[in-house]
Backbone as XML, in Angstrom:
<?xml version="1.0"?>
<chain id="A" units="angstrom">
  <residue number="1" name="MET">
    <atom name="N" x="-27.717" y="-85.714" z="-99.502"/>
    <atom name="CA" x="-27.796" y="-86.417" z="-100.756"/>
    <atom name="C" x="-26.403" y="-86.466" z="-101.399"/>
  </residue>
  <residue number="2" name="SER">
    <atom name="N" x="-25.994" y="-87.621" z="-101.865"/>
    <atom name="CA" x="-24.682" y="-87.816" z="-102.452"/>
    <atom name="C" x="-24.626" y="-87.294" z="-103.879"/>
  </residue>
  <residue number="3" name="LEU">
    <atom name="N" x="-23.516" y="-86.682" z="-104.224"/>
    <atom name="CA" x="-23.274" y="-86.219" z="-105.584"/>
    <atom name="C" x="-22.710" y="-87.333" z="-106.470"/>
  </residue>
  <residue number="4" name="HIS">
    <atom name="N" x="-22.294" y="-88.431" z="-105.851"/>
    <atom name="CA" x="-21.593" y="-89.478" z="-106.589"/>
    <atom name="C" x="-22.415" y="-90.123" z="-107.712"/>
  </residue>
  <residue number="5" name="PRO">
    <atom name="N" x="-23.699" y="-90.424" z="-107.536"/>
    <atom name="CA" x="-24.457" y="-90.988" z="-108.667"/>
    <atom name="C" x="-24.526" y="-90.043" z="-109.866"/>
  </residue>
  <residue number="6" name="GLU">
    <atom name="N" x="-24.690" y="-88.761" z="-109.616"/>
    <atom name="CA" x="-24.712" y="-87.774" z="-110.706"/>
    <atom name="C" x="-23.351" y="-87.705" z="-111.393"/>
  </residue>
  <residue number="7" name="LEU">
    <atom name="N" x="-22.288" y="-87.732" z="-110.608"/>
    <atom name="CA" x="-20.944" y="-87.713" z="-111.181"/>
    <atom name="C" x="-20.671" y="-88.984" z="-111.979"/>
  </residue>
  <residue number="8" name="LEU">
    <atom name="N" x="-21.155" y="-90.108" z="-111.492"/>
    <atom name="CA" x="-21.005" y="-91.374" z="-112.212"/>
    <atom name="C" x="-21.642" y="-91.276" z="-113.595"/>
  </residue>
  <residue number="9" name="ALA">
    <atom name="N" x="-22.842" y="-90.759" z="-113.660"/>
    <atom name="CA" x="-23.539" y="-90.621" z="-114.942"/>
    <atom name="C" x="-22.756" y="-89.722" z="-115.896"/>
  </residue>
  <residue number="10" name="THR">
    <atom name="N" x="-22.200" y="-88.641" z="-115.386"/>
    <atom name="CA" x="-21.412" y="-87.724" z="-116.212"/>
    <atom name="C" x="-20.148" y="-88.402" z="-116.728"/>
  </residue>
  <residue number="11" name="VAL">
    <atom name="N" x="-19.458" y="-89.120" z="-115.853"/>
    <atom name="CA" x="-18.224" y="-89.806" z="-116.250"/>
    <atom name="C" x="-18.529" y="-90.862" z="-117.307"/>
  </residue>
  <residue number="12" name="GLU">
    <atom name="N" x="-19.574" y="-91.636" z="-117.094"/>
    <atom name="CA" x="-19.920" y="-92.684" z="-118.058"/>
    <atom name="C" x="-20.317" y="-92.093" z="-119.413"/>
  </residue>
  <residue number="13" name="ARG">
    <atom name="N" x="-20.895" y="-90.906" z="-119.418"/>
    <atom name="CA" x="-21.295" y="-90.255" z="-120.665"/>
    <atom name="C" x="-20.108" y="-89.588" z="-121.360"/>
  </residue>
  <residue number="14" name="ASP">
    <atom name="N" x="-19.296" y="-88.849" z="-120.585"/>
    <atom name="CA" x="-18.266" y="-88.002" z="-121.177"/>
    <atom name="C" x="-16.887" y="-88.644" z="-121.286"/>
  </residue>
  <residue number="15" name="PHE">
    <atom name="N" x="-16.630" y="-89.699" z="-120.514"/>
    <atom name="CA" x="-15.279" y="-90.264" z="-120.476"/>
    <atom name="C" x="-15.267" y="-91.767" z="-120.698"/>
  </residue>
  <residue number="16" name="VAL">
    <atom name="N" x="-16.242" y="-92.282" z="-121.431"/>
    <atom name="CA" x="-16.325" y="-93.719" z="-121.650"/>
    <atom name="C" x="-15.036" y="-94.257" z="-122.276"/>
  </residue>
  <residue number="17" name="ASP">
    <atom name="N" x="-14.408" y="-93.521" z="-123.168"/>
    <atom name="CA" x="-13.169" y="-93.970" z="-123.804"/>
    <atom name="C" x="-11.964" y="-93.891" z="-122.864"/>
  </residue>
  <residue number="18" name="GLY">
    <atom name="N" x="-12.090" y="-93.168" z="-121.764"/>
    <atom name="CA" x="-10.996" y="-93.038" z="-120.806"/>
    <atom name="C" x="-11.058" y="-94.029" z="-119.667"/>
  </residue>
  <residue number="19" name="LEU">
    <atom name="N" x="-12.133" y="-94.825" z="-119.616"/>
    <atom name="CA" x="-12.308" y="-95.797" z="-118.531"/>
    <atom name="C" x="-11.812" y="-97.176" z="-118.958"/>
  </residue>
  <residue number="20" name="ALA">
    <atom name="N" x="-10.989" y="-97.788" z="-118.114"/>
    <atom name="CA" x="-10.492" y="-99.136" z="-118.373"/>
    <atom name="C" x="-11.479" y="-100.190" z="-117.895"/>
  </residue>
  <residue number="21" name="ALA">
    <atom name="N" x="-12.376" y="-99.801" z="-116.990"/>
    <atom name="CA" x="-13.377" y="-100.701" z="-116.413"/>
    <atom name="C" x="-14.573" y="-99.847" z="-116.027"/>
  </residue>
  <residue number="22" name="PRO">
    <atom name="N" x="-15.711" y="-100.476" z="-115.792"/>
    <atom name="CA" x="-16.862" y="-99.681" z="-115.354"/>
    <atom name="C" x="-16.555" y="-98.924" z="-114.052"/>
  </residue>
  <residue number="23" name="ALA">
    <atom name="N" x="-17.007" y="-97.692" z="-113.974"/>
    <atom name="CA" x="-16.855" y="-96.910" z="-112.751"/>
    <atom name="C" x="-17.628" y="-97.601" z="-111.634"/>
  </residue>
  <residue number="24" name="ARG">
    <atom name="N" x="-17.154" y="-97.415" z="-110.410"/>
    <atom name="CA" x="-17.743" y="-98.131" z="-109.287"/>
    <atom name="C" x="-18.119" y="-97.164" z="-108.167"/>
  </residue>
  <residue number="25" name="LEU">
    <atom name="N" x="-19.366" y="-97.250" z="-107.738"/>
    <atom name="CA" x="-19.824" y="-96.484" z="-106.581"/>
    <atom name="C" x="-19.590" y="-97.300" z="-105.321"/>
  </residue>
  <residue number="26" name="THR">
    <atom name="N" x="-19.011" y="-96.675" z="-104.305"/>
    <atom name="CA" x="-18.887" y="-97.304" z="-102.997"/>
    <atom name="C" x="-19.762" y="-96.499" z="-102.047"/>
  </residue>
  <residue number="27" name="GLN">
    <atom name="N" x="-19.696" y="-96.842" z="-100.777"/>
    <atom name="CA" x="-20.534" y="-96.146" z="-99.802"/>
    <atom name="C" x="-20.257" y="-94.649" z="-99.763"/>
  </residue>
  <residue number="28" name="ASP">
    <atom name="N" x="-18.987" y="-94.260" z="-99.913"/>
    <atom name="CA" x="-18.656" y="-92.842" z="-99.774"/>
    <atom name="C" x="-17.794" y="-92.290" z="-100.905"/>
  </residue>
  <residue number="29" name="ALA">
    <atom name="N" x="-17.701" y="-93.015" z="-102.020"/>
    <atom name="CA" x="-16.802" y="-92.564" z="-103.080"/>
    <atom name="C" x="-17.237" y="-93.102" z="-104.433"/>
  </residue>
  <residue number="30" name="LEU">
    <atom name="N" x="-16.609" y="-92.550" z="-105.442"/>
    <atom name="CA" x="-16.709" y="-93.022" z="-106.811"/>
    <atom name="C" x="-15.292" y="-93.420" z="-107.207"/>
  </residue>
  <residue number="31" name="GLU">
    <atom name="N" x="-15.120" y="-94.660" z="-107.671"/>
    <atom name="CA" x="-13.795" y="-95.143" z="-108.044"/>
    <atom name="C" x="-13.730" y="-95.335" z="-109.552"/>
  </residue>
  <residue number="32" name="LEU">
    <atom name="N" x="-12.678" y="-94.774" z="-110.150"/>
    <atom name="CA" x="-12.511" y="-94.815" z="-111.594"/>
    <atom name="C" x="-11.168" y="-95.442" z="-111.946"/>
  </residue>
  <residue number="33" name="ALA">
    <atom name="N" x="-11.183" y="-96.459" z="-112.779"/>
    <atom name="CA" x="-9.957" y="-97.042" z="-113.323"/>
    <atom name="C" x="-9.807" y="-96.484" z="-114.736"/>
  </residue>
  <residue number="34" name="LEU">
    <atom name="N" x="-8.765" y="-95.719" z="-114.961"/>
    <atom name="CA" x="-8.566" y="-95.056" z="-116.242"/>
    <atom name="C" x="-7.691" y="-95.902" z="-117.171"/>
  </residue>
  <residue number="35" name="THR">
    <atom name="N" x="-7.782" y="-95.627" z="-118.452"/>
    <atom name="CA" x="-7.078" y="-96.421" z="-119.454"/>
    <atom name="C" x="-5.560" y="-96.311" z="-119.354"/>
  </residue>
  <residue number="36" name="ASN">
    <atom name="N" x="-5.047" y="-95.294" z="-118.699"/>
    <atom name="CA" x="-3.599" y="-95.148" z="-118.538"/>
    <atom name="C" x="-3.086" y="-95.802" z="-117.262"/>
  </residue>
  <residue number="37" name="GLY">
    <atom name="N" x="-3.928" y="-96.589" z="-116.588"/>
    <atom name="CA" x="-3.511" y="-97.308" z="-115.390"/>
    <atom name="C" x="-3.757" y="-96.572" z="-114.086"/>
  </residue>
  <residue number="38" name="VAL">
    <atom name="N" x="-4.189" y="-95.346" z="-114.157"/>
    <atom name="CA" x="-4.462" y="-94.552" z="-112.963"/>
    <atom name="C" x="-5.773" y="-94.992" z="-112.337"/>
  </residue>
  <residue number="39" name="VAL">
    <atom name="N" x="-5.798" y="-95.064" z="-111.012"/>
    <atom name="CA" x="-7.030" y="-95.288" z="-110.265"/>
    <atom name="C" x="-7.349" y="-93.981" z="-109.548"/>
  </residue>
  <residue number="40" name="LEU">
    <atom name="N" x="-8.508" y="-93.427" z="-109.816"/>
    <atom name="CA" x="-8.945" y="-92.147" z="-109.267"/>
    <atom name="C" x="-10.097" y="-92.384" z="-108.309"/>
  </residue>
  <residue number="41" name="THR">
    <atom name="N" x="-9.949" y="-91.910" z="-107.080"/>
    <atom name="CA" x="-11.004" y="-92.017" z="-106.077"/>
    <atom name="C" x="-11.575" y="-90.631" z="-105.830"/>
  </residue>
  <residue number="42" name="VAL">
    <atom name="N" x="-12.875" y="-90.499" z="-106.026"/>
    <atom name="CA" x="-13.574" y="-89.220" z="-105.958"/>
    <atom name="C" x="-14.467" y="-89.212" z="-104.723"/>
  </residue>
  <residue number="43" name="ARG">
    <atom name="N" x="-14.279" y="-88.212" z="-103.875"/>
    <atom name="CA" x="-15.161" y="-88.021" z="-102.724"/>
    <atom name="C" x="-15.634" y="-86.572" z="-102.737"/>
  </residue>
  <residue number="44" name="TYR">
    <atom name="N" x="-16.921" y="-86.396" z="-102.937"/>
    <atom name="CA" x="-17.533" y="-85.070" z="-102.984"/>
    <atom name="C" x="-18.600" y="-84.992" z="-101.912"/>
  </residue>
  <residue number="45" name="ALA">
    <atom name="N" x="-18.377" y="-84.177" z="-100.892"/>
    <atom name="CA" x="-19.392" y="-83.942" z="-99.868"/>
    <atom name="C" x="-20.299" y="-82.784" z="-100.285"/>
  </residue>
  <residue number="46" name="ALA">
    <atom name="N" x="-19.712" y="-81.817" z="-100.985"/>
    <atom name="CA" x="-20.428" y="-80.622" z="-101.462"/>
    <atom name="C" x="-19.551" y="-79.957" z="-102.508"/>
  </residue>
  <residue number="47" name="ALA">
    <atom name="N" x="-20.081" y="-78.951" z="-103.186"/>
    <atom name="CA" x="-19.314" y="-78.260" z="-104.227"/>
    <atom name="C" x="-18.048" y="-77.607" z="-103.669"/>
  </residue>
  <residue number="48" name="ASP">
    <atom name="N" x="-18.019" y="-77.346" z="-102.365"/>
    <atom name="CA" x="-16.842" y="-76.723" z="-101.757"/>
    <atom name="C" x="-16.125" y="-77.644" z="-100.779"/>
  </residue>
  <residue number="49" name="ALA">
    <atom name="N" x="-16.417" y="-78.954" z="-100.843"/>
    <atom name="CA" x="-15.772" y="-79.927" z="-99.956"/>
    <atom name="C" x="-15.548" y="-81.224" z="-100.724"/>
  </residue>
  <residue number="50" name="TYR">
    <atom name="N" x="-14.309" y="-81.420" z="-101.172"/>
    <atom name="CA" x="-14.032" y="-82.595" z="-101.990"/>
    <atom name="C" x="-12.595" y="-83.065" z="-101.824"/>
  </residue>
  <residue number="51" name="SER">
    <atom name="N" x="-12.411" y="-84.327" z="-102.199"/>
    <atom name="CA" x="-11.096" y="-84.952" z="-102.230"/>
    <atom name="C" x="-11.044" y="-85.822" z="-103.476"/>
  </residue>
  <residue number="52" name="LEU">
    <atom name="N" x="-10.074" y="-85.564" z="-104.325"/>
    <atom name="CA" x="-9.874" y="-86.316" z="-105.560"/>
    <atom name="C" x="-8.455" y="-86.869" z="-105.492"/>
  </residue>
  <residue number="53" name="ARG">
    <atom name="N" x="-8.320" y="-88.189" z="-105.370"/>
    <atom name="CA" x="-7.011" y="-88.824" z="-105.189"/>
    <atom name="C" x="-6.757" y="-89.815" z="-106.298"/>
  </residue>
  <residue number="54" name="TRP">
    <atom name="N" x="-5.526" y="-89.860" z="-106.783"/>
    <atom name="CA" x="-5.186" y="-90.856" z="-107.789"/>
    <atom name="C" x="-3.805" y="-91.424" z="-107.506"/>
  </residue>
  <residue number="55" name="VAL">
    <atom name="N" x="-3.618" y="-92.654" z="-107.962"/>
    <atom name="CA" x="-2.372" y="-93.377" z="-107.744"/>
    <atom name="C" x="-1.729" y="-93.660" z="-109.097"/>
  </residue>
  <residue number="56" name="VAL">
    <atom name="N" x="-0.439" y="-93.334" z="-109.186"/>
    <atom name="CA" x="0.353" y="-93.556" z="-110.393"/>
    <atom name="C" x="1.624" y="-94.281" z="-109.974"/>
  </residue>
  <residue number="57" name="ASP">
    <atom name="N" x="1.800" y="-95.500" z="-110.451"/>
    <atom name="CA" x="3.010" y="-96.271" z="-110.132"/>
    <atom name="C" x="3.332" y="-96.231" z="-108.640"/>
  </residue>
  <residue number="58" name="GLY">
    <atom name="N" x="2.332" y="-96.391" z="-107.812"/>
    <atom name="CA" x="2.519" y="-96.418" z="-106.363"/>
    <atom name="C" x="2.568" y="-95.057" z="-105.695"/>
  </residue>
  <residue number="59" name="ALA">
    <atom name="N" x="2.631" y="-93.990" z="-106.459"/>
    <atom name="CA" x="2.660" y="-92.631" z="-105.897"/>
    <atom name="C" x="1.247" y="-92.076" z="-105.859"/>
  </residue>
  <residue number="60" name="GLU">
    <atom name="N" x="0.881" y="-91.468" z="-104.724"/>
    <atom name="CA" x="-0.455" y="-90.875" z="-104.608"/>
    <atom name="C" x="-0.379" y="-89.370" z="-104.802"/>
  </residue>
  <residue number="61" name="LEU">
    <atom name="N" x="-1.285" y="-88.871" z="-105.596"/>
    <atom name="CA" x="-1.456" y="-87.439" z="-105.801"/>
    <atom name="C" x="-2.893" y="-87.107" z="-105.455"/>
  </residue>
  <residue number="62" name="GLY">
    <atom name="N" x="-3.187" y="-85.849" z="-105.255"/>
    <atom name="CA" x="-4.574" y="-85.519" z="-104.992"/>
    <atom name="C" x="-4.840" y="-84.045" z="-104.822"/>
  </residue>
  <residue number="63" name="ILE">
    <atom name="N" x="-6.101" y="-83.734" z="-104.993"/>
    <atom name="CA" x="-6.615" y="-82.387" z="-104.767"/>
    <atom name="C" x="-7.652" y="-82.488" z="-103.668"/>
  </residue>
  <residue number="64" name="ASP">
    <atom name="N" x="-7.575" y="-81.569" z="-102.711"/>
    <atom name="CA" x="-8.617" y="-81.539" z="-101.683"/>
    <atom name="C" x="-8.824" y="-80.113" z="-101.204"/>
  </residue>
  <residue number="65" name="THR">
    <atom name="N" x="-9.828" y="-79.976" z="-100.353"/>
    <atom name="CA" x="-10.211" y="-78.645" z="-99.875"/>
    <atom name="C" x="-9.987" y="-78.476" z="-98.377"/>
  </residue>
  <residue number="66" name="ALA">
    <atom name="N" x="-9.165" y="-79.332" z="-97.787"/>
    <atom name="CA" x="-8.852" y="-79.156" z="-96.363"/>
    <atom name="C" x="-8.155" y="-77.810" z="-96.181"/>
  </residue>
  <residue number="67" name="PRO">
    <atom name="N" x="-8.568" y="-77.031" z="-95.195"/>
    <atom name="CA" x="-8.013" y="-75.675" z="-95.035"/>
    <atom name="C" x="-6.644" y="-75.692" z="-94.345"/>
  </residue>
  <residue number="68" name="THR">
    <atom name="N" x="-5.668" y="-76.339" z="-94.982"/>
    <atom name="CA" x="-4.379" y="-76.544" z="-94.319"/>
    <atom name="C" x="-3.211" y="-75.804" z="-94.949"/>
  </residue>
  <residue number="69" name="HIS">
    <atom name="N" x="-3.419" y="-75.098" z="-96.034"/>
    <atom name="CA" x="-2.318" y="-74.406" z="-96.708"/>
    <atom name="C" x="-2.728" y="-72.969" z="-97.037"/>
  </residue>
  <residue number="70" name="PRO">
    <atom name="N" x="-2.777" y="-72.101" z="-96.013"/>
    <atom name="CA" x="-3.289" y="-70.738" z="-96.204"/>
    <atom name="C" x="-2.416" y="-69.861" z="-97.094"/>
  </residue>
  <residue number="71" name="ASP">
    <atom name="N" x="-1.185" y="-70.280" z="-97.366"/>
    <atom name="CA" x="-0.286" y="-69.465" z="-98.177"/>
    <atom name="C" x="-0.538" y="-69.601" z="-99.682"/>
  </residue>
  <residue number="72" name="LEU">
    <atom name="N" x="-1.344" y="-70.576" z="-100.087"/>
    <atom name="CA" x="-1.602" y="-70.789" z="-101.514"/>
    <atom name="C" x="-2.744" y="-69.903" z="-101.997"/>
  </residue>
  <residue number="73" name="ASP">
    <atom name="N" x="-2.621" y="-69.366" z="-103.191"/>
    <atom name="CA" x="-3.649" y="-68.449" z="-103.686"/>
    <atom name="C" x="-4.948" y="-69.149" z="-104.070"/>
  </residue>
  <residue number="74" name="THR">
    <atom name="N" x="-4.964" y="-70.474" z="-104.119"/>
    <atom name="CA" x="-6.203" y="-71.200" z="-104.423"/>
    <atom name="C" x="-6.839" y="-71.778" z="-103.159"/>
  </residue>
  <residue number="75" name="ARG">
    <atom name="N" x="-6.350" y="-71.387" z="-102.006"/>
    <atom name="CA" x="-6.849" y="-71.963" z="-100.753"/>
    <atom name="C" x="-8.360" y="-71.880" z="-100.668"/>
  </residue>
  <residue number="76" name="PRO">
    <atom name="N" x="-9.004" y="-72.849" z="-100.118"/>
    <atom name="CA" x="-8.430" y="-74.002" z="-99.441"/>
    <atom name="C" x="-8.067" y="-75.158" z="-100.376"/>
  </residue>
  <residue number="77" name="ASN">
    <atom name="N" x="-8.507" y="-75.132" z="-101.638"/>
    <atom name="CA" x="-8.159" y="-76.267" z="-102.496"/>
    <atom name="C" x="-6.688" y="-76.197" z="-102.877"/>
  </residue>
  <residue number="78" name="HIS">
    <atom name="N" x="-6.073" y="-77.375" z="-102.932"/>
    <atom name="CA" x="-4.650" y="-77.478" z="-103.204"/>
    <atom name="C" x="-4.342" y="-78.851" z="-103.786"/>
  </residue>
  <residue number="79" name="LEU">
    <atom name="N" x="-3.171" y="-78.977" z="-104.387"/>
    <atom name="CA" x="-2.750" y="-80.196" z="-105.058"/>
    <atom name="C" x="-1.542" y="-80.785" z="-104.346"/>
  </residue>
  <residue number="80" name="HIS">
    <atom name="N" x="-1.658" y="-82.049" z="-103.975"/>
    <atom name="CA" x="-0.553" y="-82.809" z="-103.400"/>
    <atom name="C" x="0.150" y="-83.527" z="-104.556"/>
  </residue>
  <residue number="81" name="LEU">
    <atom name="N" x="1.430" y="-83.222" z="-104.785"/>
    <atom name="CA" x="2.193" y="-83.851" z="-105.851"/>
    <atom name="C" x="2.883" y="-85.117" z="-105.351"/>
  </residue>
  <residue number="82" name="ALA">
    <atom name="N" x="3.344" y="-85.942" z="-106.276"/>
    <atom name="CA" x="3.973" y="-87.216" z="-105.934"/>
    <atom name="C" x="5.249" y="-87.029" z="-105.114"/>
  </residue>
  <residue number="83" name="ASP">
    <atom name="N" x="5.929" y="-85.903" z="-105.289"/>
    <atom name="CA" x="7.182" y="-85.672" z="-104.564"/>
    <atom name="C" x="6.962" y="-85.085" z="-103.170"/>
  </residue>
  <residue number="84" name="GLY">
    <atom name="N" x="5.700" y="-84.972" z="-102.748"/>
    <atom name="CA" x="5.392" y="-84.477" z="-101.412"/>
    <atom name="C" x="5.095" y="-82.991" z="-101.337"/>
  </residue>
  <residue number="85" name="ARG">
    <atom name="N" x="5.371" y="-82.263" z="-102.404"/>
    <atom name="CA" x="5.058" y="-80.832" z="-102.388"/>
    <atom name="C" x="3.555" y="-80.614" z="-102.467"/>
  </residue>
  <residue number="86" name="VAL">
    <atom name="N" x="3.112" y="-79.514" z="-101.893"/>
    <atom name="CA" x="1.721" y="-79.083" z="-101.992"/>
    <atom name="C" x="1.734" y="-77.740" z="-102.707"/>
  </residue>
  <residue number="87" name="VAL">
    <atom name="N" x="0.984" y="-77.672" z="-103.808"/>
    <atom name="CA" x="0.981" y="-76.469" z="-104.644"/>
    <atom name="C" x="-0.462" y="-76.015" z="-104.886"/>
  </residue>
  <residue number="88" name="ALA">
    <atom name="N" x="-0.578" y="-74.834" z="-105.465"/>
    <atom name="CA" x="-1.895" y="-74.309" z="-105.819"/>
    <atom name="C" x="-2.576" y="-75.247" z="-106.819"/>
  </residue>
  <residue number="89" name="ASP">
    <atom name="N" x="-3.858" y="-75.394" z="-106.663"/>
    <atom name="CA" x="-4.657" y="-76.245" z="-107.546"/>
    <atom name="C" x="-5.199" y="-75.400" z="-108.683"/>
  </residue>
  <residue number="90" name="ARG">
    <atom name="N" x="-4.722" y="-75.659" z="-109.903"/>
    <atom name="CA" x="-5.164" y="-74.915" z="-111.082"/>
    <atom name="C" x="-6.213" y="-75.685" z="-111.886"/>
  </residue>
  <residue number="91" name="LEU">
    <atom name="N" x="-6.656" y="-76.846" z="-111.361"/>
    <atom name="CA" x="-7.602" y="-77.671" z="-112.107"/>
    <atom name="C" x="-9.044" y="-77.490" z="-111.669"/>
  </residue>
  <residue number="92" name="THR">
    <atom name="N" x="-9.273" y="-77.310" z="-110.385"/>
    <atom name="CA" x="-10.647" y="-77.218" z="-109.896"/>
    <atom name="C" x="-10.924" y="-75.824" z="-109.353"/>
  </residue>
  <residue number="93" name="ARG">
    <atom name="N" x="-12.208" y="-75.526" z="-109.240"/>
    <atom name="CA" x="-12.631" y="-74.229" z="-108.713"/>
    <atom name="C" x="-13.550" y="-74.470" z="-107.526"/>
  </residue>
  <residue number="94" name="LEU">
    <atom name="N" x="-13.168" y="-73.961" z="-106.373"/>
    <atom name="CA" x="-13.947" y="-74.120" z="-105.160"/>
    <atom name="C" x="-15.363" y="-73.595" z="-105.382"/>
  </residue>
  <residue number="95" name="GLY">
    <atom name="N" x="-16.353" y="-74.421" z="-105.095"/>
    <atom name="CA" x="-17.741" y="-74.037" z="-105.284"/>
    <atom name="C" x="-18.210" y="-74.186" z="-106.714"/>
  </residue>
  <residue number="96" name="GLY">
    <atom name="N" x="-17.309" y="-74.582" z="-107.604"/>
    <atom name="CA" x="-17.675" y="-74.778" z="-109.003"/>
    <atom name="C" x="-18.505" y="-76.042" z="-109.175"/>
  </residue>
  <residue number="97" name="ASP">
    <atom name="N" x="-19.026" y="-76.213" z="-110.364"/>
    <atom name="CA" x="-19.819" y="-77.391" z="-110.661"/>
    <atom name="C" x="-18.974" y="-78.648" z="-110.453"/>
  </residue>
  <residue number="98" name="PRO">
    <atom name="N" x="-19.404" y="-79.574" z="-109.608"/>
    <atom name="CA" x="-18.613" y="-80.783" z="-109.352"/>
    <atom name="C" x="-18.283" y="-81.574" z="-110.619"/>
  </residue>
  <residue number="99" name="ALA">
    <atom name="N" x="-19.214" y="-81.691" z="-111.549"/>
    <atom name="CA" x="-18.950" y="-82.437" z="-112.784"/>
    <atom name="C" x="-17.883" y="-81.745" z="-113.626"/>
  </residue>
  <residue number="100" name="THR">
    <atom name="N" x="-17.910" y="-80.427" z="-113.665"/>
    <atom name="CA" x="-16.892" y="-79.677" z="-114.403"/>
    <atom name="C" x="-15.527" y="-79.851" z="-113.753"/>
  </residue>
  <residue number="101" name="ASN">
    <atom name="N" x="-15.472" y="-79.747" z="-112.434"/>
    <atom name="CA" x="-14.215" y="-79.939" z="-111.723"/>
    <atom name="C" x="-13.663" y="-81.342" z="-111.957"/>
  </residue>
  <residue number="102" name="LEU">
    <atom name="N" x="-14.505" y="-82.349" z="-111.803"/>
    <atom name="CA" x="-14.058" y="-83.725" z="-111.988"/>
    <atom name="C" x="-13.605" y="-83.941" z="-113.427"/>
  </residue>
  <residue number="103" name="GLY">
    <atom name="N" x="-14.333" y="-83.405" z="-114.389"/>
    <atom name="CA" x="-13.944" y="-83.534" z="-115.782"/>
    <atom name="C" x="-12.572" y="-82.939" z="-116.051"/>
  </residue>
  <residue number="104" name="ALA">
    <atom name="N" x="-12.285" y="-81.793" z="-115.460"/>
    <atom name="CA" x="-10.976" y="-81.158" z="-115.639"/>
    <atom name="C" x="-9.867" y="-82.041" z="-115.076"/>
  </residue>
  <residue number="105" name="VAL">
    <atom name="N" x="-10.123" y="-82.660" z="-113.948"/>
    <atom name="CA" x="-9.116" y="-83.536" z="-113.338"/>
    <atom name="C" x="-8.915" y="-84.785" z="-114.191"/>
  </residue>
  <residue number="106" name="ILE">
    <atom name="N" x="-10.000" y="-85.401" z="-114.639"/>
    <atom name="CA" x="-9.874" y="-86.601" z="-115.470"/>
    <atom name="C" x="-9.088" y="-86.286" z="-116.744"/>
  </residue>
  <residue number="107" name="GLU">
    <atom name="N" x="-9.418" y="-85.200" z="-117.417"/>
    <atom name="CA" x="-8.705" y="-84.816" z="-118.633"/>
    <atom name="C" x="-7.210" y="-84.609" z="-118.356"/>
  </residue>
  <residue number="108" name="ALA">
    <atom name="N" x="-6.897" y="-83.920" z="-117.273"/>
    <atom name="CA" x="-5.504" y="-83.645" z="-116.936"/>
    <atom name="C" x="-4.756" y="-84.926" z="-116.570"/>
  </residue>
  <residue number="109" name="VAL">
    <atom name="N" x="-5.390" y="-85.797" z="-115.820"/>
    <atom name="CA" x="-4.743" y="-87.041" z="-115.396"/>
    <atom name="C" x="-4.565" y="-87.993" z="-116.576"/>
  </residue>
  <residue number="110" name="LEU">
    <atom name="N" x="-5.510" y="-88.015" z="-117.488"/>
    <atom name="CA" x="-5.337" y="-88.830" z="-118.690"/>
    <atom name="C" x="-4.169" y="-88.308" z="-119.537"/>
  </residue>
  <residue number="111" name="ALA">
    <atom name="N" x="-3.988" y="-86.999" z="-119.575"/>
    <atom name="CA" x="-2.915" y="-86.394" z="-120.361"/>
    <atom name="C" x="-1.562" y="-86.509" z="-119.663"/>
  </residue>
  <residue number="112" name="ASP">
    <atom name="N" x="-1.534" y="-86.354" z="-118.345"/>
    <atom name="CA" x="-0.278" y="-86.355" z="-117.580"/>
    <atom name="C" x="-0.575" y="-86.794" z="-116.147"/>
  </residue>
  <residue number="113" name="PRO">
    <atom name="N" x="-0.513" y="-88.095" z="-115.858"/>
    <atom name="CA" x="-0.893" y="-88.598" z="-114.535"/>
    <atom name="C" x="-0.125" y="-87.957" z="-113.382"/>
  </residue>
  <residue number="114" name="LEU">
    <atom name="N" x="1.125" y="-87.567" z="-113.616"/>
    <atom name="CA" x="1.920" y="-86.945" z="-112.559"/>
    <atom name="C" x="1.828" y="-85.424" z="-112.567"/>
  </residue>
  <residue number="115" name="LEU">
    <atom name="N" x="1.078" y="-84.892" z="-113.519"/>
    <atom name="CA" x="0.845" y="-83.442" z="-113.625"/>
    <atom name="C" x="2.134" y="-82.645" z="-113.516"/>
  </residue>
  <residue number="116" name="SER">
    <atom name="N" x="3.146" y="-83.061" z="-114.266"/>
    <atom name="CA" x="4.448" y="-82.408" z="-114.176"/>
    <atom name="C" x="4.387" y="-80.933" z="-114.551"/>
  </residue>
  <residue number="117" name="GLY">
    <atom name="N" x="3.431" y="-80.541" z="-115.349"/>
    <atom name="CA" x="3.309" y="-79.137" z="-115.729"/>
    <atom name="C" x="2.538" y="-78.304" z="-114.726"/>
  </residue>
  <residue number="118" name="GLN">
    <atom name="N" x="1.916" y="-78.937" z="-113.737"/>
    <atom name="CA" x="1.129" y="-78.245" z="-112.717"/>
    <atom name="C" x="2.079" y="-77.528" z="-111.768"/>
  </residue>
  <residue number="119" name="GLY">
    <atom name="N" x="1.744" y="-76.389" z="-111.351"/>
    <atom name="CA" x="2.612" y="-75.679" z="-110.406"/>
    <atom name="C" x="1.911" y="-74.496" z="-109.821"/>
  </residue>
  <residue number="120" name="GLY">
    <atom name="N" x="2.616" y="-73.876" z="-108.923"/>
    <atom name="CA" x="1.905" y="-72.782" z="-108.427"/>
    <atom name="C" x="2.486" y="-71.861" z="-107.509"/>
  </residue>
</chain>
């Protein structure tokens, strides 16, 4: 069962002022166009398996749970920055409520699309 319809309902309820257009469900994702020009693509397979990607001025950033960076203290979740660095993800919690995780990312991206203060 997909988490995307539930996440769509949460986004439409909690972030209506942050959406530039209606959120869109695709076969395997939820796509959000935010008022600051960011396009956020949400893919949630489970509470511990997700990919949240956004594009800012042609640069892609994202958080995912691929087990590829064992040196980070938030492993397996990690943040890909626009400059190519991969750092600890301080926005989401592995196994946490998907709506809470997505809400934290939306709030952070609306405040700072490039997450310049994020680090780890």
